[in-house]
N, C-alpha and C positions, 0 to 999 in steps of 0.2 A: 401255882405259877401259870400264867397265861402267855399266849404267843399269837402272832398273826395267824388267823384261821381258826381260832378257838371257837367252839360252839357255845352259845349263850347259856344253854341248859347246863353244860358242864362247869361253867363259871358260877352261875347263880344257884344251882342245886345244892352244892355243898355249903354255901353261905346260908341258905335257908335251914339246913339241918343244924348247923352250929348255932344259928340264932334261936332255933327251937330248943336246943339243949340249954342255952342261956336262960330260958324261962324256968328251967328246973334246977338252976344253981351252977351250971358249968360256967367257967370263966374263960371265954375265948376272945381273943383280939385278932380279927382277920386282917390280913394284908394281901393285896394283889400285887404280884411282882412279875416282871417280864425278864427275859435274858439280858436285855440291854438297859432296862429301866425306862424305856420309851413306851408311850401308849401303844396299844395294839388294835388291829382291825379284826373284828369277829368274822365268822363265816358268812354273816349276812350284811357285812359292811358297816356295822356300828363301831364307832371309835370307843374303846374302853380304856379309861385312864388307869394308871397303876400307881402304887405307892413307892416304887423304886425298882432297883435291879435285884435279881435273885441273889447275886453274890454279896450284896450289902446286908442281907438278913443274917444275924449272928447266931442265935440259938433258938430256932423254931422247935416247937413241940410236935407239930404235925405239918407235913408238906404234902400238898395235893398238886399233882401235875394234871392240868385239865386235858380233856380230849378235843379232838377236832378231826375233820375229814382229811386234812393234810397229813396226818400221822399214818395213814394207810400205806403210803409209799415212801415216806421219808421220816427222818428223826425230827425232834422238836426244832422248828425254825430258829435259827440263830445258834444252834448247838456247835457249829463249826468255828465260831469266832472266839477271840481271846477271852471274852467274858462269858463263855459257855456255861450253861447251868449244869452240865453233866458232872464235872468235878465237884461242884458245890453240892449237888444232890448226893453223890457218892460219899463225900466227906461228912454228911449228916449222919450216916450210919455209925461212924466212929465216935460221934459226939452225942449220941442219943442218951437221954436221961434214963435212969434206972426204971425198969418196968418190964412188962411182958415183951418178949422178943417176937418180931414178926418178919424175920428174914427168910 
């Protein structure tokens, strides 16, 4: 999940890792989502398009919430609105597929 103020490295780095894993047979389909589904502005002012809203993703296997300098003093931007990602992220724990627990 990306948000206004996300650092490019935190958005691109995990994508590079999953792409590399794909070369060895892993089957990942990446989606960039934002709290509202709208494109976001990165920390350097680059507009980053997204695939939709976080709440619209039904059964993700892995969720990565990217970092950004804005998180030092505040929660994920947009977390206070009705389409907040926080309940969505919390709900993923209850719907996790079987496998090793990392809580």
